[in-house]
PDB file with one MODEL, atoms N, CA, C and O in Angstrom:
MODEL        1
ATOM      1  N   MET A   1      36.574  -5.853  -3.031  1.00  0.00           N
ATOM      2  CA  MET A   1      35.168  -6.032  -2.745  1.00  0.00           C
ATOM      3  C   MET A   1      35.008  -6.127  -1.234  1.00  0.00           C
ATOM      4  O   MET A   1      35.510  -7.068  -0.620  1.00  0.00           O
ATOM      5  N   GLY A   2      34.334  -5.193  -0.643  1.00  0.00           N
ATOM      6  CA  GLY A   2      34.149  -5.167   0.799  1.00  0.00           C
ATOM      7  C   GLY A   2      32.686  -5.134   1.164  1.00  0.00           C
ATOM      8  O   GLY A   2      31.803  -5.201   0.308  1.00  0.00           O
ATOM      9  N   LEU A   3      32.454  -5.030   2.441  1.00  0.00           N
ATOM     10  CA  LEU A   3      31.094  -4.938   2.948  1.00  0.00           C
ATOM     11  C   LEU A   3      30.651  -3.485   2.983  1.00  0.00           C
ATOM     12  O   LEU A   3      31.445  -2.593   3.280  1.00  0.00           O
ATOM     13  N   ASP A   4      29.407  -3.255   2.686  1.00  0.00           N
ATOM     14  CA  ASP A   4      28.819  -1.935   2.854  1.00  0.00           C
ATOM     15  C   ASP A   4      28.269  -1.842   4.270  1.00  0.00           C
ATOM     16  O   ASP A   4      28.125  -2.853   4.957  1.00  0.00           O
ATOM     17  N   ARG A   5      27.969  -0.637   4.696  1.00  0.00           N
ATOM     18  CA  ARG A   5      27.407  -0.425   6.038  1.00  0.00           C
ATOM     19  C   ARG A   5      26.170  -1.284   6.260  1.00  0.00           C
ATOM     20  O   ARG A   5      25.292  -1.378   5.403  1.00  0.00           O
ATOM     21  N   GLY A   6      26.127  -1.904   7.426  1.00  0.00           N
ATOM     22  CA  GLY A   6      24.971  -2.715   7.792  1.00  0.00           C
ATOM     23  C   GLY A   6      24.965  -4.108   7.186  1.00  0.00           C
ATOM     24  O   GLY A   6      24.029  -4.864   7.447  1.00  0.00           O
ATOM     25  N   GLU A   7      25.957  -4.487   6.394  1.00  0.00           N
ATOM     26  CA  GLU A   7      26.010  -5.811   5.793  1.00  0.00           C
ATOM     27  C   GLU A   7      26.824  -6.753   6.676  1.00  0.00           C
ATOM     28  O   GLU A   7      27.692  -6.328   7.438  1.00  0.00           O
ATOM     29  N   ALA A   8      26.520  -8.039   6.552  1.00  0.00           N
ATOM     30  CA  ALA A   8      27.251  -9.063   7.303  1.00  0.00           C
ATOM     31  C   ALA A   8      27.617 -10.191   6.353  1.00  0.00           C
ATOM     32  O   ALA A   8      26.940 -10.428   5.353  1.00  0.00           O
ATOM     33  N   LEU A   9      28.683 -10.869   6.679  1.00  0.00           N
ATOM     34  CA  LEU A   9      29.165 -11.999   5.901  1.00  0.00           C
ATOM     35  C   LEU A   9      28.910 -13.265   6.705  1.00  0.00           C
ATOM     36  O   LEU A   9      29.300 -13.355   7.869  1.00  0.00           O
ATOM     37  N   ILE A  10      28.242 -14.265   6.072  1.00  0.00           N
ATOM     38  CA  ILE A  10      28.036 -15.554   6.727  1.00  0.00           C
ATOM     39  C   ILE A  10      28.618 -16.645   5.830  1.00  0.00           C
ATOM     40  O   ILE A  10      28.851 -16.422   4.642  1.00  0.00           O
ATOM     41  N   SER A  11      28.848 -17.811   6.397  1.00  0.00           N
ATOM     42  CA  SER A  11      29.459 -18.888   5.620  1.00  0.00           C
ATOM     43  C   SER A  11      28.471 -19.448   4.600  1.00  0.00           C
ATOM     44  O   SER A  11      27.257 -19.414   4.801  1.00  0.00           O
ATOM     45  N   ALA A  12      29.015 -19.959   3.512  1.00  0.00           N
ATOM     46  CA  ALA A  12      28.191 -20.553   2.461  1.00  0.00           C
ATOM     47  C   ALA A  12      27.453 -21.778   2.978  1.00  0.00           C
ATOM     48  O   ALA A  12      26.333 -22.050   2.544  1.00  0.00           O
ATOM     49  N   ASP A  13      28.061 -22.523   3.899  1.00  0.00           N
ATOM     50  CA  ASP A  13      27.432 -23.707   4.475  1.00  0.00           C
ATOM     51  C   ASP A  13      26.179 -23.338   5.267  1.00  0.00           C
ATOM     52  O   ASP A  13      25.140 -23.985   5.134  1.00  0.00           O
ATOM     53  N   VAL A  14      26.281 -22.312   6.078  1.00  0.00           N
ATOM     54  CA  VAL A  14      25.128 -21.856   6.864  1.00  0.00           C
ATOM     55  C   VAL A  14      24.033 -21.345   5.934  1.00  0.00           C
ATOM     56  O   VAL A  14      22.856 -21.647   6.136  1.00  0.00           O
ATOM     57  N   LEU A  15      24.403 -20.588   4.936  1.00  0.00           N
ATOM     58  CA  LEU A  15      23.421 -20.082   3.981  1.00  0.00           C
ATOM     59  C   LEU A  15      22.714 -21.229   3.268  1.00  0.00           C
ATOM     60  O   LEU A  15      21.501 -21.175   3.065  1.00  0.00           O
ATOM     61  N   ALA A  16      23.451 -22.259   2.888  1.00  0.00           N
ATOM     62  CA  ALA A  16      22.853 -23.416   2.217  1.00  0.00           C
ATOM     63  C   ALA A  16      21.877 -24.140   3.137  1.00  0.00           C
ATOM     64  O   ALA A  16      20.803 -24.555   2.701  1.00  0.00           O
ATOM     65  N   ARG A  17      22.247 -24.293   4.417  1.00  0.00           N
ATOM     66  CA  ARG A  17      21.343 -24.950   5.367  1.00  0.00           C
ATOM     67  C   ARG A  17      20.056 -24.153   5.558  1.00  0.00           C
ATOM     68  O   ARG A  17      18.970 -24.729   5.622  1.00  0.00           O
ATOM     69  N   VAL A  18      20.175 -22.842   5.648  1.00  0.00           N
ATOM     70  CA  VAL A  18      18.981 -21.995   5.785  1.00  0.00           C
ATOM     71  C   VAL A  18      18.112 -22.132   4.540  1.00  0.00           C
ATOM     72  O   VAL A  18      16.897 -22.299   4.638  1.00  0.00           O
ATOM     73  N   ARG A  19      18.732 -22.061   3.389  1.00  0.00           N
ATOM     74  CA  ARG A  19      17.990 -22.176   2.129  1.00  0.00           C
ATOM     75  C   ARG A  19      17.275 -23.527   2.050  1.00  0.00           C
ATOM     76  O   ARG A  19      16.112 -23.589   1.650  1.00  0.00           O
ATOM     77  N   ASP A  20      17.965 -24.610   2.431  1.00  0.00           N
ATOM     78  CA  ASP A  20      17.353 -25.941   2.391  1.00  0.00           C
ATOM     79  C   ASP A  20      16.166 -26.051   3.341  1.00  0.00           C
ATOM     80  O   ASP A  20      15.114 -26.580   2.984  1.00  0.00           O
ATOM     81  N   ARG A  21      16.349 -25.552   4.534  1.00  0.00           N
ATOM     82  CA  ARG A  21      15.264 -25.642   5.518  1.00  0.00           C
ATOM     83  C   ARG A  21      14.091 -24.744   5.157  1.00  0.00           C
ATOM     84  O   ARG A  21      12.942 -25.095   5.427  1.00  0.00           O
ATOM     85  N   LEU A  22      14.357 -23.597   4.555  1.00  0.00           N
ATOM     86  CA  LEU A  22      13.263 -22.748   4.067  1.00  0.00           C
ATOM     87  C   LEU A  22      12.508 -23.441   2.943  1.00  0.00           C
ATOM     88  O   LEU A  22      11.289 -23.305   2.837  1.00  0.00           O
ATOM     89  N   SER A  23      13.220 -24.179   2.110  1.00  0.00           N
ATOM     90  CA  SER A  23      12.558 -24.935   1.034  1.00  0.00           C
ATOM     91  C   SER A  23      11.640 -26.002   1.611  1.00  0.00           C
ATOM     92  O   SER A  23      10.536 -26.212   1.109  1.00  0.00           O
ATOM     93  N   VAL A  24      12.095 -26.681   2.671  1.00  0.00           N
ATOM     94  CA  VAL A  24      11.265 -27.684   3.332  1.00  0.00           C
ATOM     95  C   VAL A  24      10.020 -27.024   3.922  1.00  0.00           C
ATOM     96  O   VAL A  24       8.914 -27.546   3.788  1.00  0.00           O
ATOM     97  N   LEU A  25      10.203 -25.876   4.573  1.00  0.00           N
ATOM     98  CA  LEU A  25       9.065 -25.162   5.154  1.00  0.00           C
ATOM     99  C   LEU A  25       8.098 -24.700   4.069  1.00  0.00           C
ATOM    100  O   LEU A  25       6.883 -24.818   4.230  1.00  0.00           O
ATOM    101  N   ARG A  26       8.627 -24.178   2.972  1.00  0.00           N
ATOM    102  CA  ARG A  26       7.781 -23.730   1.864  1.00  0.00           C
ATOM    103  C   ARG A  26       6.955 -24.900   1.317  1.00  0.00           C
ATOM    104  O   ARG A  26       5.760 -24.751   1.059  1.00  0.00           O
ATOM    105  N   ALA A  27       7.587 -26.053   1.142  1.00  0.00           N
ATOM    106  CA  ALA A  27       6.871 -27.234   0.652  1.00  0.00           C
ATOM    107  C   ALA A  27       5.795 -27.673   1.645  1.00  0.00           C
ATOM    108  O   ALA A  27       4.696 -28.061   1.246  1.00  0.00           O
ATOM    109  N   ALA A  28       6.115 -27.612   2.934  1.00  0.00           N
ATOM    110  CA  ALA A  28       5.135 -27.994   3.952  1.00  0.00           C
ATOM    111  C   ALA A  28       3.927 -27.065   3.923  1.00  0.00           C
ATOM    112  O   ALA A  28       2.790 -27.517   4.053  1.00  0.00           O
ATOM    113  N   VAL A  29       4.171 -25.775   3.753  1.00  0.00           N
ATOM    114  CA  VAL A  29       3.060 -24.816   3.672  1.00  0.00           C
ATOM    115  C   VAL A  29       2.171 -25.149   2.478  1.00  0.00           C
ATOM    116  O   VAL A  29       0.946 -25.142   2.597  1.00  0.00           O
ATOM    117  N   HIS A  30       2.772 -25.438   1.340  1.00  0.00           N
ATOM    118  CA  HIS A  30       1.982 -25.795   0.153  1.00  0.00           C
ATOM    119  C   HIS A  30       1.206 -27.095   0.380  1.00  0.00           C
ATOM    120  O   HIS A  30       0.046 -27.205  -0.014  1.00  0.00           O
ATOM    121  N   ASP A  31       1.850 -28.078   1.018  1.00  0.00           N
ATOM    122  CA  ASP A  31       1.165 -29.336   1.327  1.00  0.00           C
ATOM    123  C   ASP A  31      -0.040 -29.091   2.222  1.00  0.00           C
ATOM    124  O   ASP A  31      -1.123 -29.624   1.980  1.00  0.00           O
ATOM    125  N   VAL A  32       0.156 -28.284   3.256  1.00  0.00           N
ATOM    126  CA  VAL A  32      -0.926 -28.004   4.204  1.00  0.00           C
ATOM    127  C   VAL A  32      -2.050 -27.236   3.525  1.00  0.00           C
ATOM    128  O   VAL A  32      -3.223 -27.535   3.749  1.00  0.00           O
ATOM    129  N   GLU A  33      -1.712 -26.251   2.699  1.00  0.00           N
ATOM    130  CA  GLU A  33      -2.756 -25.517   1.970  1.00  0.00           C
ATOM    131  C   GLU A  33      -3.597 -26.474   1.129  1.00  0.00           C
ATOM    132  O   GLU A  33      -4.825 -26.385   1.120  1.00  0.00           O
ATOM    133  N   ARG A  34      -2.931 -27.389   0.420  1.00  0.00           N
ATOM    134  CA  ARG A  34      -3.639 -28.347  -0.427  1.00  0.00           C
ATOM    135  C   ARG A  34      -4.491 -29.285   0.419  1.00  0.00           C
ATOM    136  O   ARG A  34      -5.656 -29.532   0.107  1.00  0.00           O
ATOM    137  N   ASP A  35      -3.899 -29.805   1.496  1.00  0.00           N
ATOM    138  CA  ASP A  35      -4.634 -30.737   2.349  1.00  0.00           C
ATOM    139  C   ASP A  35      -5.857 -30.086   2.980  1.00  0.00           C
ATOM    140  O   ASP A  35      -6.920 -30.704   3.046  1.00  0.00           O
ATOM    141  N   LEU A  36      -5.724 -28.864   3.438  1.00  0.00           N
ATOM    142  CA  LEU A  36      -6.849 -28.190   4.093  1.00  0.00           C
ATOM    143  C   LEU A  36      -7.913 -27.782   3.092  1.00  0.00           C
ATOM    144  O   LEU A  36      -9.097 -27.745   3.427  1.00  0.00           O
ATOM    145  N   ALA A  37      -7.509 -27.474   1.867  1.00  0.00           N
ATOM    146  CA  ALA A  37      -8.484 -27.140   0.827  1.00  0.00           C
ATOM    147  C   ALA A  37      -9.354 -28.349   0.501  1.00  0.00           C
ATOM    148  O   ALA A  37     -10.502 -28.198   0.081  1.00  0.00           O
ATOM    149  N   ASP A  38      -8.812 -29.537   0.694  1.00  0.00           N
ATOM    150  CA  ASP A  38      -9.556 -30.778   0.445  1.00  0.00           C
ATOM    151  C   ASP A  38     -10.240 -31.289   1.709  1.00  0.00           C
ATOM    152  O   ASP A  38     -10.554 -32.475   1.814  1.00  0.00           O
ATOM    153  N   ALA A  39     -10.470 -30.393   2.665  1.00  0.00           N
ATOM    154  CA  ALA A  39     -11.116 -30.742   3.940  1.00  0.00           C
ATOM    155  C   ALA A  39     -10.333 -31.831   4.655  1.00  0.00           C
ATOM    156  O   ALA A  39     -10.899 -32.810   5.141  1.00  0.00           O
ATOM    157  N   GLY A  40      -9.033 -31.643   4.710  1.00  0.00           N
ATOM    158  CA  GLY A  40      -8.162 -32.633   5.341  1.00  0.00           C
ATOM    159  C   GLY A  40      -8.165 -32.543   6.850  1.00  0.00           C
ATOM    160  O   GLY A  40      -8.909 -31.765   7.448  1.00  0.00           O
ATOM    161  N   ASP A  41      -7.323 -33.349   7.445  1.00  0.00           N
ATOM    162  CA  ASP A  41      -7.179 -33.435   8.890  1.00  0.00           C
ATOM    163  C   ASP A  41      -6.344 -32.257   9.391  1.00  0.00           C
ATOM    164  O   ASP A  41      -5.150 -32.179   9.100  1.00  0.00           O
ATOM    165  N   TYR A  42      -6.954 -31.350  10.132  1.00  0.00           N
ATOM    166  CA  TYR A  42      -6.258 -30.165  10.629  1.00  0.00           C
ATOM    167  C   TYR A  42      -5.109 -30.523  11.565  1.00  0.00           C
ATOM    168  O   TYR A  42      -4.065 -29.870  11.544  1.00  0.00           O
ATOM    169  N   ARG A  43      -5.288 -31.536  12.370  1.00  0.00           N
ATOM    170  CA  ARG A  43      -4.228 -31.916  13.301  1.00  0.00           C
ATOM    171  C   ARG A  43      -3.008 -32.460  12.558  1.00  0.00           C
ATOM    172  O   ARG A  43      -1.875 -32.112  12.889  1.00  0.00           O
ATOM    173  N   ALA A  44      -3.231 -33.291  11.578  1.00  0.00           N
ATOM    174  CA  ALA A  44      -2.111 -33.830  10.792  1.00  0.00           C
ATOM    175  C   ALA A  44      -1.412 -32.708  10.033  1.00  0.00           C
ATOM    176  O   ALA A  44      -0.185 -32.682   9.940  1.00  0.00           O
ATOM    177  N   ALA A  45      -2.199 -31.784   9.491  1.00  0.00           N
ATOM    178  CA  ALA A  45      -1.630 -30.647   8.767  1.00  0.00           C
ATOM    179  C   ALA A  45      -0.784 -29.791   9.703  1.00  0.00           C
ATOM    180  O   ALA A  45       0.307 -29.353   9.339  1.00  0.00           O
ATOM    181  N   PHE A  46      -1.291 -29.558  10.900  1.00  0.00           N
ATOM    182  CA  PHE A  46      -0.538 -28.773  11.873  1.00  0.00           C
ATOM    183  C   PHE A  46       0.776 -29.464  12.239  1.00  0.00           C
ATOM    184  O   PHE A  46       1.824 -28.820  12.282  1.00  0.00           O
ATOM    185  N   ARG A  47       0.724 -30.765  12.500  1.00  0.00           N
ATOM    186  CA  ARG A  47       1.945 -31.504  12.867  1.00  0.00           C
ATOM    187  C   ARG A  47       2.981 -31.436  11.749  1.00  0.00           C
ATOM    188  O   ARG A  47       4.172 -31.263  12.010  1.00  0.00           O
ATOM    189  N   HIS A  48       2.531 -31.570  10.517  1.00  0.00           N
ATOM    190  CA  HIS A  48       3.436 -31.507   9.360  1.00  0.00           C
ATOM    191  C   HIS A  48       4.109 -30.134   9.281  1.00  0.00           C
ATOM    192  O   HIS A  48       5.324 -30.040   9.110  1.00  0.00           O
ATOM    193  N   LEU A  49       3.324 -29.096   9.405  1.00  0.00           N
ATOM    194  CA  LEU A  49       3.853 -27.740   9.342  1.00  0.00           C
ATOM    195  C   LEU A  49       4.744 -27.430  10.544  1.00  0.00           C
ATOM    196  O   LEU A  49       5.773 -26.769  10.407  1.00  0.00           O
ATOM    197  N   TYR A  50       4.348 -27.904  11.699  1.00  0.00           N
ATOM    198  CA  TYR A  50       5.127 -27.680  12.920  1.00  0.00           C
ATOM    199  C   TYR A  50       6.507 -28.318  12.818  1.00  0.00           C
ATOM    200  O   TYR A  50       7.505 -27.695  13.181  1.00  0.00           O
ATOM    201  N   ARG A  51       6.575 -29.555  12.326  1.00  0.00           N
ATOM    202  CA  ARG A  51       7.872 -30.231  12.187  1.00  0.00           C
ATOM    203  C   ARG A  51       8.796 -29.454  11.255  1.00  0.00           C
ATOM    204  O   ARG A  51       9.981 -29.294  11.548  1.00  0.00           O
ATOM    205  N   ALA A  52       8.264 -28.976  10.145  1.00  0.00           N
ATOM    206  CA  ALA A  52       9.085 -28.214   9.201  1.00  0.00           C
ATOM    207  C   ALA A  52       9.551 -26.900   9.823  1.00  0.00           C
ATOM    208  O   ALA A  52      10.693 -26.489   9.618  1.00  0.00           O
ATOM    209  N   ALA A  53       8.684 -26.245  10.573  1.00  0.00           N
ATOM    210  CA  ALA A  53       9.048 -24.974  11.208  1.00  0.00           C
ATOM    211  C   ALA A  53      10.064 -25.191  12.323  1.00  0.00           C
ATOM    212  O   ALA A  53      10.991 -24.394  12.467  1.00  0.00           O
ATOM    213  N   MET A  54       9.915 -26.236  13.102  1.00  0.00           N
ATOM    214  CA  MET A  54      10.845 -26.509  14.195  1.00  0.00           C
ATOM    215  C   MET A  54      12.247 -26.790  13.669  1.00  0.00           C
ATOM    216  O   MET A  54      13.230 -26.405  14.302  1.00  0.00           O
ATOM    217  N   ASP A  55      12.351 -27.444  12.542  1.00  0.00           N
ATOM    218  CA  ASP A  55      13.656 -27.718  11.949  1.00  0.00           C
ATOM    219  C   ASP A  55      14.384 -26.411  11.645  1.00  0.00           C
ATOM    220  O   ASP A  55      15.605 -26.332  11.779  1.00  0.00           O
ATOM    221  N   LEU A  56      13.651 -25.410  11.244  1.00  0.00           N
ATOM    222  CA  LEU A  56      14.249 -24.117  10.916  1.00  0.00           C
ATOM    223  C   LEU A  56      14.708 -23.377  12.172  1.00  0.00           C
ATOM    224  O   LEU A  56      15.628 -22.562  12.101  1.00  0.00           O
ATOM    225  N   THR A  57      14.090 -23.643  13.303  1.00  0.00           N
ATOM    226  CA  THR A  57      14.476 -22.935  14.533  1.00  0.00           C
ATOM    227  C   THR A  57      15.861 -23.352  15.026  1.00  0.00           C
ATOM    228  O   THR A  57      16.451 -22.663  15.859  1.00  0.00           O
ATOM    229  N   GLU A  58      16.378 -24.456  14.529  1.00  0.00           N
ATOM    230  CA  GLU A  58      17.698 -24.931  14.935  1.00  0.00           C
ATOM    231  C   GLU A  58      18.829 -24.178  14.230  1.00  0.00           C
ATOM    232  O   GLU A  58      19.987 -24.291  14.633  1.00  0.00           O
ATOM    233  N   VAL A  59      18.515 -23.427  13.203  1.00  0.00           N
ATOM    234  CA  VAL A  59      19.533 -22.717  12.429  1.00  0.00           C
ATOM    235  C   VAL A  59      19.940 -21.451  13.172  1.00  0.00           C
ATOM    236  O   VAL A  59      19.097 -20.705  13.670  1.00  0.00           O
ATOM    237  N   ARG A  60      21.229 -21.229  13.234  1.00  0.00           N
ATOM    238  CA  ARG A  60      21.764 -20.015  13.846  1.00  0.00           C
ATOM    239  C   ARG A  60      22.569 -19.268  12.803  1.00  0.00           C
ATOM    240  O   ARG A  60      23.481 -19.830  12.197  1.00  0.00           O
ATOM    241  N   LEU A  61      22.244 -18.027  12.593  1.00  0.00           N
ATOM    242  CA  LEU A  61      22.983 -17.188  11.653  1.00  0.00           C
ATOM    243  C   LEU A  61      24.015 -16.392  12.437  1.00  0.00           C
ATOM    244  O   LEU A  61      23.688 -15.403  13.094  1.00  0.00           O
ATOM    245  N   GLU A  62      25.231 -16.824  12.362  1.00  0.00           N
ATOM    246  CA  GLU A  62      26.326 -16.145  13.049  1.00  0.00           C
ATOM    247  C   GLU A  62      27.212 -15.483  12.007  1.00  0.00           C
ATOM    248  O   GLU A  62      27.840 -16.177  11.207  1.00  0.00           O
ATOM    249  N   PRO A  63      27.276 -14.184  11.998  1.00  0.00           N
ATOM    250  CA  PRO A  63      28.102 -13.507  11.000  1.00  0.00           C
ATOM    251  C   PRO A  63      29.591 -13.790  11.210  1.00  0.00           C
ATOM    252  O   PRO A  63      30.072 -13.901  12.338  1.00  0.00           O
ATOM    253  N   ILE A  64      30.288 -13.901  10.104  1.00  0.00           N
ATOM    254  CA  ILE A  64      31.749 -14.045  10.125  1.00  0.00           C
ATOM    255  C   ILE A  64      32.385 -12.684  10.248  1.00  0.00           C
ATOM    256  O   ILE A  64      33.379 -12.508  10.953  1.00  0.00           O
ATOM    257  N   ALA A  65      31.806 -11.722   9.558  1.00  0.00           N
ATOM    258  CA  ALA A  65      32.303 -10.346   9.592  1.00  0.00           C
ATOM    259  C   ALA A  65      31.116  -9.405   9.458  1.00  0.00           C
ATOM    260  O   ALA A  65      30.156  -9.709   8.749  1.00  0.00           O
ATOM    261  N   VAL A  66      31.176  -8.297  10.118  1.00  0.00           N
ATOM    262  CA  VAL A  66      30.113  -7.292  10.086  1.00  0.00           C
ATOM    263  C   VAL A  66      30.755  -5.907   9.976  1.00  0.00           C
ATOM    264  O   VAL A  66      31.714  -5.590  10.680  1.00  0.00           O
ATOM    265  N   LEU A  67      30.209  -5.102   9.085  1.00  0.00           N
ATOM    266  CA  LEU A  67      30.617  -3.705   9.037  1.00  0.00           C
ATOM    267  C   LEU A  67      29.507  -2.925   9.722  1.00  0.00           C
ATOM    268  O   LEU A  67      28.428  -2.737   9.160  1.00  0.00           O
ATOM    269  N   ALA A  68      29.777  -2.481  10.921  1.00  0.00           N
ATOM    270  CA  ALA A  68      28.783  -1.785  11.718  1.00  0.00           C
ATOM    271  C   ALA A  68      28.457  -0.429  11.090  1.00  0.00           C
ATOM    272  O   ALA A  68      29.298   0.204  10.451  1.00  0.00           O
ATOM    273  N   ASP A  69      27.241  -0.019  11.288  1.00  0.00           N
ATOM    274  CA  ASP A  69      26.785   1.290  10.834  1.00  0.00           C
ATOM    275  C   ASP A  69      27.204   2.303  11.902  1.00  0.00           C
ATOM    276  O   ASP A  69      26.423   2.625  12.798  1.00  0.00           O
ATOM    277  N   VAL A  70      28.426   2.797  11.805  1.00  0.00           N
ATOM    278  CA  VAL A  70      29.012   3.673  12.822  1.00  0.00           C
ATOM    279  C   VAL A  70      29.019   5.117  12.326  1.00  0.00           C
ATOM    280  O   VAL A  70      29.427   5.405  11.201  1.00  0.00           O
ATOM    281  N   GLU A  71      28.564   6.001  13.182  1.00  0.00           N
ATOM    282  CA  GLU A  71      28.619   7.427  12.870  1.00  0.00           C
ATOM    283  C   GLU A  71      30.044   7.910  13.050  1.00  0.00           C
ATOM    284  O   GLU A  71      30.727   7.484  13.982  1.00  0.00           O
ATOM    285  N   GLY A  72      30.498   8.779  12.190  1.00  0.00           N
ATOM    286  CA  GLY A  72      31.837   9.248  12.430  1.00  0.00           C
ATOM    287  C   GLY A  72      32.316  10.051  11.357  1.00  0.00           C
ATOM    288  O   GLY A  72      33.448  10.532  11.405  1.00  0.00           O
TER     289      GLY A  72
ENDMDL
END
């Protein structure tokens, strides 16, 4: 089992962290949608969403192995 052209391999730990942080961001988006639909506080909603998004910016996807799309 190998990599196909253009595919990259990343560690399971990094993938889990990305998945977890995306789940937090997804939940924050749903919270903000609900809060704003109820005429909530826009500033509080923004801060909540911003914190969840900033947490995701700390994730770095560094491939372990890459099969480059090489002509040849």
